[in-house]
The first five atom37 places (N, CA, C, CB, O) and aatype in JSON, in Angstrom:
{
  "aatype": [20, 20, 20, 20, 20, 20, 20, 20, 20, 20, 20, 20, 20, 20, 20, 20, 20, 20, 20, 20, 20, 20, 20, 20, 20, 20, 20, 20, 20, 20, 20, 20, 20, 20, 20, 20, 20, 20, 20, 20, 20, 20, 20, 20, 20, 20, 20, 20, 20, 20, 20, 20, 20, 20, 20, 20, 20, 20, 20, 20, 20, 20, 20, 20, 20, 20, 20, 20, 20, 20, 20, 20, 20, 20, 20, 20, 20, 20, 20, 20, 20, 20, 20, 20, 20, 20, 20, 20, 20, 20, 20, 20, 20, 20, 20, 20, 20, 20, 20, 20, 20, 20, 20, 20, 20, 20, 20, 20, 20, 20, 20, 20],
  "atom_mask": [
    [1, 1, 1, 1, 1],
    [1, 1, 1, 1, 1],
    [1, 1, 1, 1, 1],
    [1, 1, 1, 1, 1],
    [1, 1, 1, 1, 1],
    [1, 1, 1, 1, 1],
    [1, 1, 1, 1, 1],
    [1, 1, 1, 1, 1],
    [1, 1, 1, 1, 1],
    [1, 1, 1, 1, 1],
    [1, 1, 1, 1, 1],
    [1, 1, 1, 1, 1],
    [1, 1, 1, 1, 1],
    [1, 1, 1, 1, 1],
    [1, 1, 1, 1, 1],
    [1, 1, 1, 1, 1],
    [1, 1, 1, 1, 1],
    [1, 1, 1, 1, 1],
    [1, 1, 1, 1, 1],
    [1, 1, 1, 1, 1],
    [1, 1, 1, 1, 1],
    [1, 1, 1, 1, 1],
    [1, 1, 1, 1, 1],
    [1, 1, 1, 1, 1],
    [1, 1, 1, 1, 1],
    [1, 1, 1, 1, 1],
    [1, 1, 1, 1, 1],
    [1, 1, 1, 1, 1],
    [1, 1, 1, 1, 1],
    [1, 1, 1, 1, 1],
    [1, 1, 1, 1, 1],
    [1, 1, 1, 1, 1],
    [1, 1, 1, 1, 1],
    [1, 1, 1, 1, 1],
    [1, 1, 1, 1, 1],
    [1, 1, 1, 1, 1],
    [1, 1, 1, 1, 1],
    [1, 1, 1, 1, 1],
    [1, 1, 1, 1, 1],
    [1, 1, 1, 1, 1],
    [1, 1, 1, 1, 1],
    [1, 1, 1, 1, 1],
    [1, 1, 1, 1, 1],
    [1, 1, 1, 1, 1],
    [1, 1, 1, 1, 1],
    [1, 1, 1, 1, 1],
    [1, 1, 1, 1, 1],
    [1, 1, 1, 1, 1],
    [1, 1, 1, 1, 1],
    [1, 1, 1, 1, 1],
    [1, 1, 1, 1, 1],
    [1, 1, 1, 1, 1],
    [1, 1, 1, 1, 1],
    [1, 1, 1, 1, 1],
    [1, 1, 1, 1, 1],
    [1, 1, 1, 1, 1],
    [1, 1, 1, 1, 1],
    [1, 1, 1, 1, 1],
    [1, 1, 1, 1, 1],
    [1, 1, 1, 1, 1],
    [1, 1, 1, 1, 1],
    [1, 1, 1, 1, 1],
    [1, 1, 1, 1, 1],
    [1, 1, 1, 1, 1],
    [1, 1, 1, 1, 1],
    [1, 1, 1, 1, 1],
    [1, 1, 1, 1, 1],
    [1, 1, 1, 1, 1],
    [1, 1, 1, 1, 1],
    [1, 1, 1, 1, 1],
    [1, 1, 1, 1, 1],
    [1, 1, 1, 1, 1],
    [1, 1, 1, 1, 1],
    [1, 1, 1, 1, 1],
    [1, 1, 1, 1, 1],
    [1, 1, 1, 1, 1],
    [1, 1, 1, 1, 1],
    [1, 1, 1, 1, 1],
    [1, 1, 1, 1, 1],
    [1, 1, 1, 1, 1],
    [1, 1, 1, 1, 1],
    [1, 1, 1, 1, 1],
    [1, 1, 1, 1, 1],
    [1, 1, 1, 1, 1],
    [1, 1, 1, 1, 1],
    [1, 1, 1, 1, 1],
    [1, 1, 1, 1, 1],
    [1, 1, 1, 1, 1],
    [1, 1, 1, 1, 1],
    [1, 1, 1, 1, 1],
    [1, 1, 1, 1, 1],
    [1, 1, 1, 1, 1],
    [1, 1, 1, 1, 1],
    [1, 1, 1, 1, 1],
    [1, 1, 1, 1, 1],
    [1, 1, 1, 1, 1],
    [1, 1, 1, 1, 1],
    [1, 1, 1, 1, 1],
    [1, 1, 1, 1, 1],
    [1, 1, 1, 1, 1],
    [1, 1, 1, 1, 1],
    [1, 1, 1, 1, 1],
    [1, 1, 1, 1, 1],
    [1, 1, 1, 1, 1],
    [1, 1, 1, 1, 1],
    [1, 1, 1, 1, 1],
    [1, 1, 1, 1, 1],
    [1, 1, 1, 1, 1],
    [1, 1, 1, 1, 1],
    [1, 1, 1, 1, 1],
    [1, 1, 1, 1, 1],
    [1, 1, 1, 1, 1]
  ],
  "atom_positions": [
    [[-10.16, -16.98, -19.31], [-9.39, -17.8, -18.42], [-8.61, -16.88, -17.47], [-8.43, -18.73, -19.2], [-7.94, -15.95, -17.91]],
    [[-8.71, -17.15, -16.18], [-8.01, -16.37, -15.17], [-7.13, -17.31, -14.35], [-9.01, -15.61, -14.25], [-7.61, -18.28, -13.76]],
    [[-5.82, -17.01, -14.33], [-4.89, -17.87, -13.58], [-4.12, -17.07, -12.54], [-3.91, -18.55, -14.54], [-3.05, -17.49, -12.1]],
    [[-4.65, -15.91, -12.13], [-3.9, -15.04, -11.22], [-3.67, -15.69, -9.85], [-4.63, -13.73, -11.04], [-2.61, -15.49, -9.27]],
    [[-4.62, -16.43, -9.34], [-4.48, -17.04, -8.01], [-4.36, -18.56, -8.09], [-5.67, -16.66, -7.13], [-4.61, -19.25, -7.11]],
    [[-4.0, -19.08, -9.25], [-3.91, -20.52, -9.44], [-2.53, -21.04, -9.06], [-4.22, -20.89, -10.89], [-1.55, -20.29, -9.06]],
    [[-2.46, -22.32, -8.73], [-1.19, -22.97, -8.44], [-1.32, -24.45, -8.78], [-0.78, -22.78, -6.95], [-2.42, -24.96, -8.98]],
    [[-0.19, -25.14, -8.83], [-0.14, -26.55, -9.2], [0.16, -27.36, -7.94], [0.94, -26.81, -10.3], [1.07, -27.03, -7.18]],
    [[-0.62, -28.42, -7.73], [-0.39, -29.32, -6.61], [-0.07, -30.71, -7.16], [-1.63, -29.36, -5.66], [-0.5, -31.07, -8.25]],
    [[0.69, -31.47, -6.38], [1.08, -32.82, -6.78], [0.52, -33.81, -5.78], [2.63, -32.94, -6.88], [0.75, -33.7, -4.57]],
    [[-0.23, -34.8, -6.29], [-0.79, -35.88, -5.47], [-0.65, -37.2, -6.21], [-2.28, -35.59, -5.11], [-1.01, -37.29, -7.39]],
    [[-0.16, -38.2, -5.54], [-0.04, -39.55, -6.12], [0.66, -39.55, -7.47], [-1.41, -40.18, -6.27], [0.2, -40.2, -8.41]],
    [[1.76, -38.83, -7.58], [2.54, -38.73, -8.81], [1.73, -38.19, -9.98], [3.11, -40.08, -9.17], [1.94, -38.59, -11.13]],
    [[0.81, -37.28, -9.69], [0.03, -36.6, -10.71], [0.02, -35.12, -10.39], [-1.42, -37.17, -10.8], [0.11, -34.74, -9.22]],
    [[-0.1, -34.28, -11.41], [-0.12, -32.83, -11.23], [-1.53, -32.31, -11.52], [0.92, -32.14, -12.16], [-2.18, -32.74, -12.48]],
    [[-2.0, -31.37, -10.67], [-3.32, -30.8, -10.82], [-3.24, -29.28, -10.77], [-4.27, -31.33, -9.74], [-2.5, -28.71, -9.96]],
    [[-4.01, -28.63, -11.63], [-4.11, -27.17, -11.63], [-5.27, -26.8, -10.71], [-4.32, -26.6, -13.08], [-6.41, -27.2, -10.95]],
    [[-4.97, -26.04, -9.68], [-5.96, -25.72, -8.67], [-6.18, -24.21, -8.63], [-5.51, -26.24, -7.28], [-5.21, -23.44, -8.61]],
    [[-7.43, -23.77, -8.61], [-7.75, -22.36, -8.45], [-7.84, -21.57, -9.75], [-6.75, -21.73, -7.59], [-8.01, -20.35, -9.7]],
    [[-7.74, -22.2, -10.89], [-7.86, -21.48, -12.16], [-9.34, -21.37, -12.52], [-7.07, -22.2, -13.29], [-10.11, -22.31, -12.35]],
    [[-9.72, -20.22, -13.02], [-11.1, -19.98, -13.42], [-11.16, -20.01, -14.94], [-11.63, -18.6, -12.86], [-10.7, -19.08, -15.61]],
    [[-11.74, -21.09, -15.49], [-11.86, -21.26, -16.94], [-13.33, -21.25, -17.29], [-11.17, -22.58, -17.43], [-14.06, -22.17, -16.95]],
    [[-13.75, -20.19, -17.95], [-15.15, -20.03, -18.33], [-15.47, -20.97, -19.5], [-15.45, -18.56, -18.71], [-14.76, -20.95, -20.5]],
    [[-16.53, -21.79, -19.39], [-16.87, -22.7, -20.49], [-17.42, -21.93, -21.69], [-17.88, -23.76, -20.01], [-17.98, -20.85, -21.54]],
    [[-17.27, -22.51, -22.86], [-17.79, -21.9, -24.07], [-19.32, -21.91, -24.04], [-17.27, -22.62, -25.33], [-19.93, -22.88, -23.59]],
    [[-19.92, -20.84, -24.5], [-21.38, -20.76, -24.49], [-21.99, -21.71, -25.51], [-21.83, -19.34, -24.77], [-23.11, -22.2, -25.31]],
    [[-21.29, -21.97, -26.59], [-21.84, -22.81, -27.65], [-21.52, -24.3, -27.46], [-21.3, -22.36, -28.98], [-21.88, -25.1, -28.32]],
    [[-20.87, -24.67, -26.38], [-20.45, -26.06, -26.23], [-21.6, -26.99, -25.87], [-19.37, -26.16, -25.17], [-21.73, -28.06, -26.46]],
    [[-22.44, -26.61, -24.91], [-23.52, -27.49, -24.5], [-24.63, -26.65, -23.86], [-23.02, -28.57, -23.51], [-24.36, -25.66, -23.19]],
    [[-25.86, -27.06, -24.09], [-26.99, -26.32, -23.53], [-27.57, -27.0, -22.29], [-28.07, -26.16, -24.57], [-28.18, -26.32, -21.47]],
    [[-27.39, -28.29, -22.14], [-28.0, -29.01, -21.02], [-27.01, -29.34, -19.9], [-28.63, -30.27, -21.51], [-27.44, -29.8, -18.84]],
    [[-25.73, -29.11, -20.09], [-24.73, -29.38, -19.06], [-24.03, -28.07, -18.72], [-23.71, -30.46, -19.53], [-23.55, -27.37, -19.6]],
    [[-23.98, -27.74, -17.42], [-23.27, -26.53, -17.0], [-22.04, -26.95, -16.18], [-24.21, -25.58, -16.18], [-22.17, -27.25, -14.99]],
    [[-20.88, -26.96, -16.79], [-19.67, -27.4, -16.08], [-19.21, -26.38, -15.04], [-18.54, -27.66, -17.07], [-19.5, -25.18, -15.15]],
    [[-18.49, -26.86, -14.05], [-17.94, -26.01, -13.0], [-16.71, -25.3, -13.56], [-17.59, -26.83, -11.73], [-15.79, -25.95, -14.05]],
    [[-16.68, -23.96, -13.48], [-15.59, -23.2, -14.09], [-14.33, -23.16, -13.23], [-16.06, -21.8, -14.37], [-13.27, -22.81, -13.73]],
    [[-14.41, -23.5, -11.94], [-13.22, -23.43, -11.08], [-12.82, -24.81, -10.55], [-13.47, -22.48, -9.91], [-12.17, -24.9, -9.51]],
    [[-13.19, -25.85, -11.24], [-12.83, -27.2, -10.78], [-11.34, -27.45, -10.95], [-13.64, -28.26, -11.55], [-10.66, -26.77, -11.73]],
    [[-10.83, -28.43, -10.22], [-9.43, -28.82, -10.32], [-9.23, -29.6, -11.6], [-8.99, -29.64, -9.09], [-10.0, -30.51, -11.9]],
    [[-8.19, -29.25, -12.36], [-7.93, -29.9, -13.63], [-6.6, -30.64, -13.6], [-7.95, -28.87, -14.77], [-5.62, -30.16, -13.03]],
    [[-6.58, -31.82, -14.21], [-5.37, -32.63, -14.23], [-4.45, -32.14, -15.35], [-5.71, -34.14, -14.42], [-4.9, -31.85, -16.46]],
    [[-3.16, -32.05, -15.04], [-2.17, -31.65, -16.02], [-1.45, -32.89, -16.54], [-1.16, -30.64, -15.41], [-1.13, -33.8, -15.77]],
    [[-1.21, -32.92, -17.82], [-0.52, -34.06, -18.43], [0.97, -33.75, -18.49], [-1.08, -34.37, -19.85], [1.42, -32.91, -19.27]],
    [[1.74, -34.44, -17.65], [3.19, -34.26, -17.59], [3.85, -35.64, -17.63], [3.6, -33.48, -16.32], [3.25, -36.64, -17.24]],
    [[5.09, -35.68, -18.1], [5.87, -36.9, -18.04], [6.26, -37.21, -16.61], [7.13, -36.8, -18.93], [6.28, -36.32, -15.75]],
    [[6.58, -38.48, -16.35], [6.97, -38.89, -15.0], [8.21, -38.13, -14.53], [7.22, -40.39, -14.96], [8.29, -37.73, -13.37]],
    [[9.17, -37.95, -15.42], [10.4, -37.24, -15.06], [10.12, -35.78, -14.74], [11.43, -37.33, -16.19], [10.72, -35.22, -13.82]],
    [[9.22, -35.16, -15.47], [8.86, -33.77, -15.2], [8.19, -33.64, -13.84], [7.94, -33.23, -16.29], [8.49, -32.71, -13.08]],
    [[7.3, -34.56, -13.54], [6.61, -34.54, -12.25], [7.6, -34.73, -11.11], [5.52, -35.63, -12.19], [7.52, -34.03, -10.1]],
    [[8.52, -35.68, -11.25], [9.51, -35.93, -10.2], [10.42, -34.73, -10.0], [10.34, -37.17, -10.54], [10.76, -34.38, -8.87]],
    [[10.82, -34.09, -11.09], [11.7, -32.93, -10.99], [11.0, -31.76, -10.29], [12.17, -32.5, -12.4], [11.58, -31.13, -9.41]],
    [[9.77, -31.48, -10.68], [9.03, -30.37, -10.09], [8.66, -30.65, -8.63], [7.76, -30.09, -10.9], [8.84, -29.78, -7.77]],
    [[8.16, -31.84, -8.34], [7.77, -32.14, -6.95], [8.99, -32.2, -6.04], [7.0, -33.47, -6.89], [8.9, -31.85, -4.87]],
    [[10.15, -32.63, -6.57], [11.37, -32.63, -5.77], [11.81, -31.23, -5.41], [12.48, -33.34, -6.52], [12.24, -30.98, -4.28]],
    [[11.7, -30.3, -6.36], [12.06, -28.91, -6.08], [11.11, -28.28, -5.07], [12.07, -28.08, -7.37], [11.52, -27.47, -4.24]],
    [[9.87, -28.66, -5.14], [8.88, -28.11, -4.21], [9.12, -28.64, -2.8], [7.44, -28.45, -4.67], [9.1, -27.88, -1.83]],
    [[9.34, -29.94, -2.69], [9.52, -30.55, -1.37], [10.84, -30.2, -0.72], [9.4, -32.04, -1.48], [10.88, -29.97, 0.49]],
    [[11.93, -30.15, -1.48], [13.25, -29.96, -0.91], [13.65, -28.49, -0.78], [14.27, -30.68, -1.73], [14.21, -28.09, 0.24]],
    [[13.37, -27.69, -1.79], [13.87, -26.32, -1.81], [12.83, -25.28, -1.44], [14.41, -26.02, -3.16], [13.17, -24.1, -1.3]],
    [[11.57, -25.67, -1.28], [10.55, -24.73, -0.85], [9.99, -23.85, -1.95], [11.1, -23.88, 0.2], [9.47, -22.77, -1.67]],
    [[10.08, -24.29, -3.19], [9.51, -23.53, -4.29], [8.01, -23.76, -4.37], [10.18, -23.92, -5.62], [7.48, -24.67, -3.74]],
    [[7.34, -22.92, -5.15], [5.92, -23.1, -5.46], [5.8, -23.24, -6.96], [5.06, -21.9, -4.92], [6.53, -22.59, -7.71]],
    [[4.9, -24.07, -7.41], [4.7, -24.29, -8.84], [3.44, -23.51, -9.25], [4.56, -25.83, -9.17], [2.35, -23.77, -8.74]],
    [[3.61, -22.57, -10.17], [2.51, -21.69, -10.58], [2.38, -21.68, -12.1], [2.74, -20.25, -10.06], [3.37, -21.86, -12.81]],
    [[1.16, -21.47, -12.6], [0.98, -21.34, -14.05], [1.41, -19.95, -14.51], [-0.49, -21.62, -14.46], [1.06, -18.95, -13.88]],
    [[2.15, -19.88, -15.6], [2.63, -18.61, -16.13], [1.75, -18.09, -17.25], [4.06, -18.75, -16.61], [1.44, -16.9, -17.31]],
    [[1.34, -18.98, -18.14], [0.46, -18.58, -19.24], [-0.29, -19.79, -19.75], [1.27, -17.92, -20.4], [0.12, -20.93, -19.53]],
    [[-1.39, -19.53, -20.42], [-2.2, -20.59, -21.02], [-2.56, -20.18, -22.43], [-3.49, -20.87, -20.18], [-2.78, -19.0, -22.71]],
    [[-2.61, -21.16, -23.33], [-2.97, -20.87, -24.7], [-3.6, -22.1, -25.33], [-1.74, -20.42, -25.51], [-3.42, -23.22, -24.86]],
    [[-4.35, -21.88, -26.4], [-5.01, -22.95, -27.13], [-4.09, -23.46, -28.22], [-6.34, -22.47, -27.72], [-3.43, -22.68, -28.9]],
    [[-4.03, -24.78, -28.39], [-3.35, -25.39, -29.53], [-4.24, -26.53, -30.0], [-1.9, -25.89, -29.16], [-4.4, -27.54, -29.31]],
    [[-4.81, -26.35, -31.16], [-5.83, -27.25, -31.71], [-6.99, -27.32, -30.72], [-5.24, -28.68, -31.98], [-7.62, -26.3, -30.45]],
    [[-7.3, -28.5, -30.19], [-8.42, -28.6, -29.26], [-7.98, -28.69, -27.8], [-9.26, -29.82, -29.6], [-8.8, -28.94, -26.92]],
    [[-6.69, -28.47, -27.54], [-6.15, -28.58, -26.18], [-5.78, -27.22, -25.63], [-4.94, -29.51, -26.16], [-5.43, -26.3, -26.37]],
    [[-5.86, -27.1, -24.3], [-5.36, -25.9, -23.63], [-4.01, -26.26, -23.05], [-6.37, -25.39, -22.51], [-3.9, -27.2, -22.26]],
    [[-2.99, -25.53, -23.43], [-1.65, -25.78, -22.92], [-1.34, -24.73, -21.86], [-0.59, -25.75, -24.06], [-1.64, -23.55, -22.03]],
    [[-0.74, -25.18, -20.79], [-0.45, -24.31, -19.66], [1.05, -24.35, -19.39], [-1.25, -24.73, -18.39], [1.61, -25.41, -19.11]],
    [[1.68, -23.22, -19.46], [3.11, -23.13, -19.16], [3.24, -22.89, -17.66], [3.81, -21.98, -20.0], [2.69, -21.93, -17.13]],
    [[3.99, -23.78, -16.98], [4.15, -23.66, -15.53], [5.6, -23.39, -15.2], [3.65, -24.93, -14.81], [6.5, -23.7, -15.99]],
    [[5.82, -22.81, -14.04], [7.18, -22.5, -13.61], [7.3, -22.59, -12.11], [7.59, -21.12, -14.1], [6.31, -22.6, -11.38]],
    [[8.53, -22.65, -11.64], [8.81, -22.68, -10.21], [9.05, -21.25, -9.73], [10.04, -23.58, -9.9], [9.76, -20.48, -10.38]],
    [[8.46, -20.91, -8.61], [8.6, -19.56, -8.05], [9.01, -19.67, -6.59], [7.28, -18.75, -8.19], [8.64, -20.62, -5.9]],
    [[9.76, -18.69, -6.15], [10.18, -18.64, -4.76], [9.53, -17.42, -4.12], [11.75, -18.58, -4.63], [9.65, -16.31, -4.64]],
    [[8.86, -17.61, -3.01], [8.17, -16.52, -2.34], [9.13, -15.54, -1.7], [7.24, -17.06, -1.3], [10.32, -15.82, -1.56]],
    [[8.6, -14.38, -1.33], [9.43, -13.37, -0.68], [9.78, -13.78, 0.73], [8.71, -12.02, -0.67], [8.99, -14.42, 1.42]],
    [[10.96, -13.4, 1.15], [11.38, -13.6, 2.52], [10.78, -12.47, 3.38], [12.94, -13.64, 2.64], [10.3, -11.48, 2.84]],
    [[10.83, -12.63, 4.69], [10.24, -11.65, 5.58], [10.92, -10.29, 5.44], [10.32, -12.12, 7.03], [10.24, -9.26, 5.45]],
    [[12.25, -10.26, 5.29], [12.93, -8.97, 5.19], [12.62, -8.29, 3.85], [14.45, -9.16, 5.34], [12.63, -7.06, 3.78]],
    [[12.33, -9.05, 2.8], [11.92, -8.47, 1.52], [10.56, -7.8, 1.66], [11.89, -9.54, 0.42], [10.34, -6.74, 1.08]],
    [[9.66, -8.41, 2.4], [8.32, -7.85, 2.6], [8.41, -6.54, 3.37], [7.41, -8.84, 3.33], [7.72, -5.57, 3.06]],
    [[9.27, -6.51, 4.4], [9.41, -5.29, 5.19], [9.98, -4.17, 4.33], [10.31, -5.53, 6.41], [9.56, -3.02, 4.47]],
    [[10.93, -4.48, 3.46], [11.52, -3.46, 2.59], [10.48, -2.91, 1.62], [12.72, -4.04, 1.81], [10.44, -1.71, 1.37]],
    [[9.64, -3.77, 1.08], [8.58, -3.34, 0.17], [7.62, -2.4, 0.88], [7.83, -4.54, -0.4], [7.24, -1.36, 0.33]],
    [[7.2, -2.76, 2.1], [6.29, -1.9, 2.86], [6.94, -0.56, 3.19], [5.85, -2.6, 4.15], [6.29, 0.48, 3.12]],
    [[8.21, -0.58, 3.54], [8.93, 0.64, 3.87], [9.03, 1.57, 2.65], [10.33, 0.31, 4.4], [8.83, 2.78, 2.77]],
    [[9.33, 1.0, 1.49], [9.41, 1.8, 0.26], [8.04, 2.37, -0.11], [9.96, 0.95, -0.89], [7.95, 3.52, -0.56]],
    [[7.0, 1.59, 0.06], [5.65, 2.05, -0.26], [5.25, 3.21, 0.67], [4.63, 0.89, -0.14], [4.68, 4.2, 0.21]],
    [[5.55, 3.1, 1.96], [5.25, 4.17, 2.91], [6.04, 5.44, 2.58], [5.56, 3.73, 4.34], [5.51, 6.54, 2.66]],
    [[7.31, 5.28, 2.2], [8.14, 6.42, 1.85], [7.58, 7.16, 0.63], [9.58, 5.97, 1.58], [7.53, 8.39, 0.62]],
    [[7.15, 6.43, -0.39], [6.57, 7.05, -1.58], [5.28, 7.81, -1.22], [6.28, 5.99, -2.67], [5.05, 8.91, -1.72]],
    [[4.45, 7.22, -0.36], [3.2, 7.86, 0.05], [3.49, 9.15, 0.82], [2.36, 6.89, 0.93], [2.87, 10.18, 0.56]],
    [[4.45, 9.11, 1.76], [4.8, 10.3, 2.52], [5.4, 11.38, 1.63], [5.78, 9.95, 3.64], [5.15, 12.57, 1.82]],
    [[6.2, 10.96, 0.65], [6.8, 11.9, -0.28], [5.73, 12.62, -1.11], [7.79, 11.17, -1.21], [5.82, 13.83, -1.33]],
    [[4.72, 11.89, -1.55], [3.63, 12.5, -2.32], [2.82, 13.47, -1.46], [2.71, 11.41, -2.9], [2.4, 14.52, -1.94]],
    [[2.6, 13.11, -0.21], [1.89, 14.01, 0.71], [2.67, 15.3, 0.91], [1.63, 13.32, 2.06], [2.1, 16.39, 0.95]],
    [[3.98, 15.18, 1.05], [4.82, 16.36, 1.23], [4.77, 17.28, 0.03], [6.26, 15.95, 1.5], [4.72, 18.5, 0.19]],
    [[4.78, 16.72, -1.17], [4.69, 17.54, -2.38], [3.35, 18.25, -2.46], [4.91, 16.68, -3.63], [3.29, 19.41, -2.86]],
    [[2.27, 17.56, -2.1], [0.95, 18.19, -2.15], [0.85, 19.34, -1.16], [-0.15, 17.16, -1.85], [0.31, 20.4, -1.5]],
    [[1.37, 19.16, 0.05], [1.31, 20.22, 1.05], [2.18, 21.4, 0.65], [1.75, 19.7, 2.42], [1.83, 22.55, 0.92]],
    [[3.29, 21.12, 0.02], [4.21, 22.19, -0.42], [3.6, 23.03, -1.55], [5.56, 21.58, -0.88], [3.82, 24.24, -1.62]],
    [[2.83, 22.38, -2.42], [2.21, 23.1, -3.55], [1.0, 23.93, -3.09], [1.77, 22.1, -4.65], [0.69, 24.94, -3.73]],
    [[0.33, 23.55, -2.03], [-0.86, 24.29, -1.57], [-0.5, 25.51, -0.8], [-1.73, 23.42, -0.73], [-1.39, 26.23, -0.35]]
  ]
}
């Protein structure tokens, strides 16, 4: 199961897991080949859906899966709210990355 690029979307008061790659079991069926990246419905209470969709619509959060695990015959997915980086945070990250690269180049030239 890969959830690195997955996210949760809300439509018609329902939650769906979009972009998760779940490989089907080899021993499950021989004549049916299910789609491994299809959209899957998440089972949430009405209050949970309203709380999460309200945070997404009003505050600009994104709902992402954090982890998945098996419990009996069900796959449980832990989801959370995430806030993306601001533009100035992205510039700082790029600046720090460039500084580290230049610093490593300087050390290599100094040692040669």
